[in-house]
Structure formats: structure tokens, C-alpha cells
C-alpha beads as a LAMMPS data file, in Angstrom:
LAMMPS data file: protein, C-alpha beads

175 atoms
173 bonds

1 atom types
1 bond types

-500.0 500.0 xlo xhi
-500.0 500.0 ylo yhi
-500.0 500.0 zlo zhi

Masses

1 110.0

Atoms # bond

1 1 1 -448.623 171.742 457.705
2 1 1 -444.955 172.621 457.157
3 1 1 -442.099 170.488 458.437
4 1 1 -438.519 171.519 458.976
5 1 1 -436.604 168.523 457.652
6 1 1 -432.838 168.458 457.886
7 1 1 -431.499 169.239 454.435
8 1 1 -428.402 167.198 455.329
9 1 1 -430.395 164.036 455.967
10 1 1 -433.129 164.218 453.363
11 1 1 -429.689 164.048 448.243
12 1 1 -430.673 161.400 445.808
13 1 1 -434.404 162.016 446.224
14 1 1 -434.334 165.690 445.256
15 1 1 -434.112 165.038 441.539
16 1 1 -436.638 162.206 441.663
17 1 1 -439.111 164.221 443.662
18 1 1 -438.552 167.327 441.592
19 1 1 -439.819 165.376 438.586
20 1 1 -442.200 163.064 440.399
21 1 1 -444.412 165.488 442.274
22 1 1 -448.150 165.182 442.610
23 1 1 -449.913 167.762 440.457
24 1 1 -452.238 170.148 442.297
25 1 1 -455.990 169.958 441.737
26 1 1 -457.002 171.197 438.318
27 1 1 -453.663 170.402 436.681
28 1 1 -453.357 167.891 433.882
29 1 1 -452.157 164.391 434.678
30 1 1 -448.717 165.086 433.200
31 1 1 -446.208 165.597 435.981
32 1 1 -444.088 167.726 433.681
33 1 1 -446.932 170.196 433.094
34 1 1 -446.976 171.343 436.721
35 1 1 -445.603 174.889 436.803
36 1 1 -445.597 175.703 440.544
37 1 1 -442.083 174.906 441.750
38 1 1 -442.292 176.916 444.979
39 1 1 -443.102 173.872 447.088
40 1 1 -443.351 170.104 446.962
41 1 1 -446.342 168.183 448.315
42 1 1 -445.777 164.724 449.724
43 1 1 -447.733 162.647 452.225
44 1 1 -446.538 161.946 455.770
45 1 1 -447.424 158.716 457.619
46 1 1 -446.968 159.026 461.387
47 1 1 -447.844 157.183 464.604
48 1 1 -450.273 158.753 467.062
49 1 1 -450.825 158.226 470.770
50 1 1 -453.946 156.096 470.096
51 1 1 -451.751 153.328 468.578
52 1 1 -452.797 154.028 464.987
53 1 1 -451.072 155.476 461.926
54 1 1 -452.336 158.553 460.094
55 1 1 -451.557 160.466 456.896
56 1 1 -451.257 164.208 456.497
57 1 1 -450.156 166.465 453.669
58 1 1 -446.571 167.648 454.008
59 1 1 -445.429 170.754 452.123
60 1 1 -441.716 171.295 451.605
61 1 1 -440.671 174.786 450.500
62 1 1 -438.154 175.022 447.663
63 1 1 -434.819 176.742 447.769
64 1 1 -433.016 177.790 444.615
65 1 1 -429.623 176.212 444.025
66 1 1 -427.361 176.586 440.997
67 1 1 -427.183 173.520 438.767
68 1 1 -425.033 173.651 435.655
69 1 1 -424.996 177.433 435.888
70 1 1 -428.823 177.645 435.950
71 1 1 -431.170 177.851 438.940
72 1 1 -432.795 174.607 440.085
73 1 1 -435.371 173.994 442.789
74 1 1 -434.212 171.874 445.735
75 1 1 -436.748 170.598 448.240
76 1 1 -434.486 168.422 450.360
77 1 1 -431.596 166.080 449.894
78 1 1 -430.737 162.745 451.436
79 1 1 -427.988 160.207 451.592
80 1 1 -430.188 157.130 451.906
81 1 1 -429.056 154.020 453.730
82 1 1 -430.648 151.817 451.066
83 1 1 -432.578 152.356 447.833
84 1 1 -435.005 149.647 446.736
85 1 1 -437.000 149.481 443.530
86 1 1 -439.954 147.211 444.204
87 1 1 -442.739 145.798 442.068
88 1 1 -445.931 144.191 443.298
89 1 1 -448.798 142.478 441.523
90 1 1 -452.178 144.148 441.121
91 1 1 -454.650 143.485 443.944
92 1 1 -451.904 142.371 446.377
93 1 1 -451.616 143.666 449.939
94 1 1 -448.970 143.431 452.665
95 1 1 -450.535 142.754 456.058
96 1 1 -450.311 145.198 458.992
97 1 1 -446.851 146.712 459.480
98 1 1 -445.195 150.063 460.129
99 1 1 -442.084 151.873 458.913
100 1 1 -440.064 150.348 461.742
101 1 1 -436.333 150.864 462.114
102 1 1 -435.953 153.373 459.265
103 1 1 -437.892 156.330 457.919
104 1 1 -438.933 155.630 454.322
105 1 1 -439.394 157.928 451.367
106 1 1 -441.558 156.045 448.875
107 1 1 -442.031 157.425 445.358
108 1 1 -444.725 155.774 443.248
109 1 1 -443.572 155.176 439.665
110 1 1 -446.408 153.011 438.336
111 1 1 -449.840 151.844 439.416
112 1 1 -452.309 152.621 442.183
113 1 1 -450.518 152.206 445.526
114 1 1 -452.970 151.847 448.384
115 1 1 -452.538 152.302 452.120
116 1 1 -455.073 151.307 454.767
117 1 1 -454.673 152.873 458.217
118 1 1 -457.623 151.006 459.732
119 1 1 -460.040 153.921 459.979
120 1 1 -462.119 152.871 456.966
121 1 1 -460.381 155.241 454.541
122 1 1 -458.158 153.758 451.851
123 1 1 -455.433 156.130 450.641
124 1 1 -454.602 155.933 446.926
125 1 1 -451.260 157.197 445.606
126 1 1 -450.628 157.538 441.896
127 1 1 -447.377 157.813 439.918
128 1 1 -445.462 160.910 440.929
129 1 1 -446.759 161.018 444.487
130 1 1 -444.480 160.429 447.445
131 1 1 -444.983 159.133 450.990
132 1 1 -442.653 159.927 453.897
133 1 1 -443.307 157.079 456.343
134 1 1 -442.108 157.277 459.918
135 1 1 -444.905 155.493 461.753
136 1 1 -443.071 153.197 464.119
137 1 1 -445.464 151.790 466.675
138 1 1 -449.002 150.536 467.138
139 1 1 -451.110 148.801 464.524
140 1 1 -449.394 150.565 461.612
141 1 1 -450.845 150.286 458.133
142 1 1 -451.479 147.817 455.321
143 1 1 -450.141 148.667 451.876
144 1 1 -450.177 147.201 448.426
145 1 1 -451.116 147.539 444.798
146 1 1 -454.703 148.505 444.092
147 1 1 -454.235 148.248 440.332
148 1 1 -456.291 145.573 438.533
149 1 1 -455.132 141.953 438.488
150 1 1 -452.666 141.373 435.671
151 1 1 -451.036 144.775 436.165
152 1 1 -448.474 145.920 438.714
153 1 1 -447.218 148.770 440.854
154 1 1 -443.608 149.981 440.968
155 1 1 -442.092 152.148 443.703
156 1 1 -438.716 153.481 444.739
157 1 1 -438.370 152.992 448.503
158 1 1 -435.485 154.918 450.090
159 1 1 -434.561 154.158 453.672
160 1 1 -433.586 157.677 454.726
161 1 1 -432.295 157.393 458.285
162 1 1 -432.949 155.606 461.558
163 1 1 -436.420 156.256 462.905
164 1 1 -436.060 158.210 466.176
165 1 1 -438.314 156.027 468.298
166 1 1 -437.884 158.378 471.218
167 1 1 -439.925 161.078 469.480
168 1 1 -443.171 161.840 471.330
169 1 1 -446.351 160.498 469.830
170 1 1 -448.802 163.120 468.621
171 1 1 -452.452 163.171 469.473
172 1 1 -454.648 161.668 466.750
173 1 1 -456.197 164.171 464.355
174 1 1 -459.615 165.525 465.188
175 1 1 -462.451 164.048 463.094

Bonds

1 1 1 2
2 1 2 3
3 1 3 4
4 1 4 5
5 1 5 6
6 1 6 7
7 1 7 8
8 1 8 9
9 1 9 10
10 1 11 12
11 1 12 13
12 1 13 14
13 1 14 15
14 1 15 16
15 1 16 17
16 1 17 18
17 1 18 19
18 1 19 20
19 1 20 21
20 1 21 22
21 1 22 23
22 1 23 24
23 1 24 25
24 1 25 26
25 1 26 27
26 1 27 28
27 1 28 29
28 1 29 30
29 1 30 31
30 1 31 32
31 1 32 33
32 1 33 34
33 1 34 35
34 1 35 36
35 1 36 37
36 1 37 38
37 1 38 39
38 1 39 40
39 1 40 41
40 1 41 42
41 1 42 43
42 1 43 44
43 1 44 45
44 1 45 46
45 1 46 47
46 1 47 48
47 1 48 49
48 1 49 50
49 1 50 51
50 1 51 52
51 1 52 53
52 1 53 54
53 1 54 55
54 1 55 56
55 1 56 57
56 1 57 58
57 1 58 59
58 1 59 60
59 1 60 61
60 1 61 62
61 1 62 63
62 1 63 64
63 1 64 65
64 1 65 66
65 1 66 67
66 1 67 68
67 1 68 69
68 1 69 70
69 1 70 71
70 1 71 72
71 1 72 73
72 1 73 74
73 1 74 75
74 1 75 76
75 1 76 77
76 1 77 78
77 1 78 79
78 1 79 80
79 1 80 81
80 1 81 82
81 1 82 83
82 1 83 84
83 1 84 85
84 1 85 86
85 1 86 87
86 1 87 88
87 1 88 89
88 1 89 90
89 1 90 91
90 1 91 92
91 1 92 93
92 1 93 94
93 1 94 95
94 1 95 96
95 1 96 97
96 1 97 98
97 1 98 99
98 1 99 100
99 1 100 101
100 1 101 102
101 1 102 103
102 1 103 104
103 1 104 105
104 1 105 106
105 1 106 107
106 1 107 108
107 1 108 109
108 1 109 110
109 1 110 111
110 1 111 112
111 1 112 113
112 1 113 114
113 1 114 115
114 1 115 116
115 1 116 117
116 1 117 118
117 1 118 119
118 1 119 120
119 1 120 121
120 1 121 122
121 1 122 123
122 1 123 124
123 1 124 125
124 1 125 126
125 1 126 127
126 1 127 128
127 1 128 129
128 1 129 130
129 1 130 131
130 1 131 132
131 1 132 133
132 1 133 134
133 1 134 135
134 1 135 136
135 1 136 137
136 1 137 138
137 1 138 139
138 1 139 140
139 1 140 141
140 1 141 142
141 1 142 143
142 1 143 144
143 1 144 145
144 1 145 146
145 1 146 147
146 1 147 148
147 1 148 149
148 1 149 150
149 1 150 151
150 1 151 152
151 1 152 153
152 1 153 154
153 1 154 155
154 1 155 156
155 1 156 157
156 1 157 158
157 1 158 159
158 1 159 160
159 1 160 161
160 1 161 162
161 1 162 163
162 1 163 164
163 1 164 165
164 1 165 166
165 1 166 167
166 1 167 168
167 1 168 169
168 1 169 170
169 1 170 171
170 1 171 172
171 1 172 173
172 1 173 174
173 1 174 175
């Protein structure tokens, strides 16, 4: 599914996401080995009309912008309200919550970040993957570090802009 995000709202994250993009299936684990720069895949957490949160793949097309006299791929840019670098211990979880007042762009730097939306599926995000969270109502999700005890997870969490709570809730996805 393609989203038309405002390029004005979504700057700092472009460089981070350009380097920290999830590799497509079949690619090596090295983020720098990924050669397809035509789009950026991130995950979108949203609220549905059944009071639950869901994830879907979000594909952002690239545009070419000059950078130092050479072309660079730009997926979106943002002037975040706040940037947080957070670390959590392995096997720790935050109880049920949702994105709330702000939309979040979360980039995993280290560890196995896990999200539970209550449907029995646990979502695992590895370093280089990004989550755009704008679920704002209902049960929400649980999140935490699925890495083994004694290790940790590190993320950059950017509060992008105020979550437009007036947006209509979508129907839940079909099974």
C-alpha cells in the first residue's frame, strides 16, 4: 500500500532511514548491501474501527535530490517535535498503550523489538527497520525488547507531529 505523506512534515529521519532500511527478502543482513533505492519499506501501526491496532507494510517512493553535487535518494523529511534515543533490557515489555498525542517514527538500532497487537501475532523488528506509529485509540499495542536477558534493544523514537485524532478509523483488515 502506498501512502502520500507530506514531505514538509516527515527532515532528520531521511538520512537515518536511507541507511537504516529493512533489506528485502533474499538480501544479505547488511543494510549497506541493499541496492534498490527506488523505495523505502517501513511498517505502519494504525487504529481500526474494531478498537484494535494493526500493522501494514508502507512503501515510500524515493525522489532524487542533489546532495553535495551528487544525486541522493530522499524518501521523506521531517522536523520532529522531539527525538529520543531509548534503550530497554532484553525480555522487557511495556504494557498496553498506543501512539497517543504524537505520531512516532521508530527506527530500531539494536536488538529484537517486539510488538503485540493482541491478535496472537507478535511482530519482530530488527535493526534497520522502522515503524510509523499513529494508532491513537482502543486497546493499542504492547511493545518491548524480545532480545535475550542480559542484552538490550536501542531505538530512535521521533515524535513527528500531532496525531490527527479526527481522522476516520479504517475497517480492520480481512483475515
